[in-house]
C-alpha positions as CSV (number, residue, x, y, z in Angstrom):
1,X,205.4,202.3,89.1
2,X,204.7,200.0,91.8
3,X,201.1,200.7,91.6
4,X,201.0,200.0,88.0
5,X,202.7,196.6,88.5
6,X,200.0,195.8,90.9
7,X,197.2,196.7,88.6
8,X,198.6,194.5,85.9
9,X,198.9,191.6,88.3
10,X,195.4,192.0,89.2
11,X,194.2,192.0,85.7
12,X,196.3,189.0,84.8
13,X,194.9,187.0,87.6
14,X,191.4,187.9,86.4
15,X,192.3,186.6,83.0
16,X,193.7,183.4,84.3
17,X,190.6,182.7,86.4
18,X,188.3,183.4,83.4
19,X,190.4,181.0,81.2
20,X,190.2,178.3,83.8
21,X,186.3,178.8,84.2
22,X,186.1,178.5,80.4
23,X,188.2,175.5,80.5
24,X,186.3,173.8,83.3
25,X,183.1,174.2,81.3
26,X,183.9,172.4,78.1
27,X,183.8,168.7,79.6
28,X,180.3,169.4,81.0
29,X,179.0,170.5,77.7
30,X,180.7,167.5,76.1
31,X,179.1,165.2,78.7
32,X,175.7,166.5,78.2
33,X,176.0,166.5,74.3
34,X,177.0,162.7,74.8
35,X,174.0,161.8,76.9
36,X,171.6,163.4,74.4
37,X,173.2,161.2,71.9
38,X,172.7,158.1,73.9
39,X,169.1,158.9,74.8
40,X,168.5,159.5,70.8
41,X,169.9,155.9,70.2
42,X,167.8,154.2,72.7
43,X,164.6,156.0,71.4
44,X,165.5,154.6,68.1
45,X,166.1,151.1,69.2
46,X,162.5,150.7,71.2
47,X,159.4,148.9,69.8
48,X,157.3,150.6,67.1
49,X,153.8,151.8,67.3
50,X,152.6,148.9,64.7
51,X,154.2,146.3,67.1
52,X,152.3,147.4,69.8
53,X,148.9,147.4,68.2
54,X,149.6,144.0,66.7
55,X,150.4,142.7,70.3
56,X,147.3,144.3,71.7
57,X,145.1,142.7,68.9
58,X,146.7,139.4,69.7
59,X,145.9,139.8,73.4
60,X,142.2,140.8,72.5
61,X,141.9,137.7,70.4
62,X,143.2,135.5,73.2
63,X,140.7,137.1,75.4
64,X,137.7,136.5,73.3
65,X,138.8,132.9,72.7
66,X,138.8,132.4,76.6
67,X,135.5,134.2,76.9
68,X,134.0,131.9,74.1
69,X,135.4,128.9,76.1
70,X,133.9,130.0,79.3
71,X,130.6,130.6,77.4
72,X,130.6,127.0,76.2
73,X,131.4,125.6,79.9
74,X,128.5,127.9,81.3
75,X,126.1,126.4,78.6
76,X,127.0,123.0,79.5
77,X,126.6,123.7,83.3
78,X,123.1,125.2,82.3
79,X,122.0,122.0,80.4
80,X,123.3,119.7,83.1
81,X,121.4,121.6,85.6
82,X,118.3,121.5,83.5
83,X,118.6,117.7,83.1
84,X,119.1,117.3,86.8
85,X,115.8,119.4,87.5
86,X,113.9,117.2,85.0
87,X,115.5,113.9,86.7
88,X,114.3,115.1,90.1
89,X,111.0,115.9,88.8
90,X,110.4,112.6,87.5
91,X,111.8,110.9,90.6
92,X,109.2,113.1,92.7
93,X,106.4,112.0,90.6
94,X,107.4,108.4,90.3
95,X,107.9,108.6,94.2
96,X,104.5,110.1,94.8
97,X,102.8,107.6,92.3
98,X,104.4,104.7,94.1
99,X,103.1,106.0,97.4
100,X,99.5,106.6,96.0
101,X,99.7,103.0,94.6
102,X,100.9,101.4,98.0
103,X,98.1,103.5,99.9
104,X,95.5,101.9,97.3
105,X,96.9,98.5,97.7
106,X,96.9,98.6,101.5
107,X,93.1,99.9,101.2
108,X,92.4,97.2,98.6
109,X,93.7,94.3,101.0
110,X,91.6,95.7,103.9
111,X,88.6,95.8,101.9
112,X,89.2,92.4,100.4
113,X,89.1,91.0,104.2
114,X,85.7,92.6,104.5
115,X,84.1,91.0,101.4
116,X,83.3,87.9,103.3
117,X,81.6,89.7,105.8
118,X,79.5,91.7,103.3
119,X,78.6,88.3,101.7
120,X,77.2,87.0,104.8
121,X,75.1,90.0,105.5
122,X,73.4,89.6,101.9
123,X,73.1,86.0,102.3
124,X,71.2,86.4,105.8
125,X,69.0,89.3,104.5
126,X,68.1,87.3,101.4
127,X,67.1,84.2,103.4
128,X,64.6,86.4,105.8
129,X,60.9,85.7,104.9
130,X,59.1,88.6,103.8
131,X,56.6,88.5,106.6
132,X,59.5,89.1,109.2
133,X,61.3,92.1,107.3
134,X,59.0,94.6,109.0
135,X,60.7,93.7,112.5
136,X,62.8,96.6,113.9
137,X,65.9,94.7,114.5
138,X,66.0,93.1,111.4
139,X,65.7,96.6,109.8
140,X,68.8,97.6,111.9
141,X,70.7,94.6,110.6
142,X,69.8,95.9,107.0
143,X,70.8,99.5,108.0
144,X,74.1,98.2,109.2
145,X,74.7,96.5,105.9
146,X,74.0,99.3,103.9
147,X,76.4,101.6,106.0
148,X,79.1,99.0,105.5
149,X,78.4,98.9,101.9
150,X,78.5,102.7,101.9
151,X,81.8,102.9,103.7
152,X,83.5,100.6,101.3
153,X,82.2,102.3,98.3
154,X,83.3,105.5,99.4
155,X,86.8,103.7,99.4
156,X,86.3,102.9,95.7
157,X,84.6,99.5,96.0
158,X,82.3,98.7,93.0
159,X,80.1,95.7,92.4
160,X,80.8,93.9,88.8
161,X,77.5,94.2,86.7
162,X,76.7,90.6,85.4
163,X,73.2,90.6,84.7
164,X,72.6,89.5,81.1
165,X,76.2,90.5,80.3
166,X,78.4,88.5,77.8
167,X,80.9,86.2,79.6
168,X,84.0,88.1,80.2
169,X,86.9,86.0,81.9
170,X,88.6,89.2,83.0
171,X,85.5,89.8,85.4
172,X,83.8,86.7,85.5
173,X,84.5,83.1,86.7
174,X,82.3,80.3,85.3
175,X,81.6,77.6,87.8
176,X,78.6,76.2,86.4
177,X,77.6,75.9,82.6
178,X,74.3,75.2,81.0
179,X,74.0,73.6,77.5
180,X,76.7,72.2,75.4
181,X,79.9,73.8,74.6
182,X,79.7,74.3,70.9
183,X,81.8,77.3,70.5
184,X,78.9,79.9,70.4
185,X,78.9,83.1,72.5
186,X,77.8,82.6,76.0
187,X,76.3,84.9,78.5
188,X,75.9,85.3,82.3
189,X,72.7,83.4,83.3
190,X,73.2,83.5,87.0
191,X,75.4,85.3,89.5
192,X,76.3,82.9,92.3
193,X,78.7,85.3,94.0
194,X,79.1,88.9,93.6
195,X,82.4,90.4,92.2
196,X,83.9,93.7,93.0
197,X,86.4,96.1,91.3
198,X,88.4,98.7,93.1
199,X,90.7,101.6,91.6
200,X,89.9,100.0,88.1
201,X,91.2,96.7,89.0
202,X,89.4,93.3,89.7
203,X,89.4,92.9,93.4
204,X,87.4,89.6,93.5
205,X,85.8,88.2,90.0
206,X,82.2,87.2,90.2
207,X,81.2,83.5,90.3
208,X,78.7,82.9,87.6
209,X,76.7,80.4,85.7
210,X,77.0,80.7,81.9
211,X,75.2,79.2,78.8
212,X,73.8,80.4,75.5
213,X,71.6,83.3,75.4
214,X,68.0,82.5,76.4
215,X,65.0,83.4,74.6
216,X,62.5,86.0,76.2
217,X,59.9,83.2,77.0
218,X,62.5,81.0,78.7
219,X,63.7,84.1,80.6
220,X,60.5,84.7,82.1
221,X,59.8,81.2,83.1
222,X,63.3,81.4,85.0
223,X,62.4,84.2,86.7
224,X,58.8,82.9,87.7
225,X,60.4,79.9,88.9
226,X,62.9,81.6,91.0
227,X,60.1,83.6,92.5
228,X,58.2,80.6,93.3
229,X,61.2,79.0,94.9
230,X,61.8,82.0,97.0
231,X,58.3,82.2,98.2
232,X,58.3,78.6,99.0
233,X,61.4,78.5,101.0
234,X,60.3,81.7,102.9
235,X,56.9,79.7,103.8
236,X,58.8,76.9,104.9
237,X,61.4,78.8,107.2
238,X,58.9,81.1,108.8
239,X,59.0,80.4,112.5
240,X,55.7,79.4,114.2
241,X,55.7,82.2,116.8
242,X,55.9,84.9,113.9
243,X,52.2,85.4,114.1
244,X,52.4,85.9,117.8
245,X,55.2,88.5,117.5
246,X,53.4,90.3,114.6
247,X,50.2,90.5,116.8
């Protein structure tokens, strides 16, 4: 009898433990159910796919606008750089031209100071009689004169051609006039002082005698008279010891 009561007591304890376990599992199940319901509610309240796509499209459009603005700024920078390069090239070309002009101007000033020396050489050689031109020392003077002319011509010096040329006030300076000023064309009849140009600019105008064009006979007579005057001048200026030196 005692054994039967103990067995029933053990069975009853097991049933109570089982009931307690089942009761303790019900709240956890309910909590899990409530958590699942809340997560379902949260997923329903989030942004939709269309909203996300529209937002991405807006961001892409904004990025494209920013890129277009940057491209425009880059184009302006390129144009400014091109203008700066062109301005620098023009500045360098102008500077080089100014330096060349200054060098030419300095050379022209120096050559202009040598022109009176060249004139004196030519005057001295023109007054030497013919019979004395064979002396070696006179030939040496003429050689020095030619060397000086060659040096100046290499620097750009060029004589102005005046023989039988129409009078041009840009290159000629009339100091004598033959005949009356009736408004007709005048030509250069005689060159009194040689003029020169340098670097396409007049360094010194020619001093000339102008007048109406002469006929061929008058020009021939004038040349003949000039030759006779030159010969008589040479005879009168010949030194008395010329024959001795020649011998």
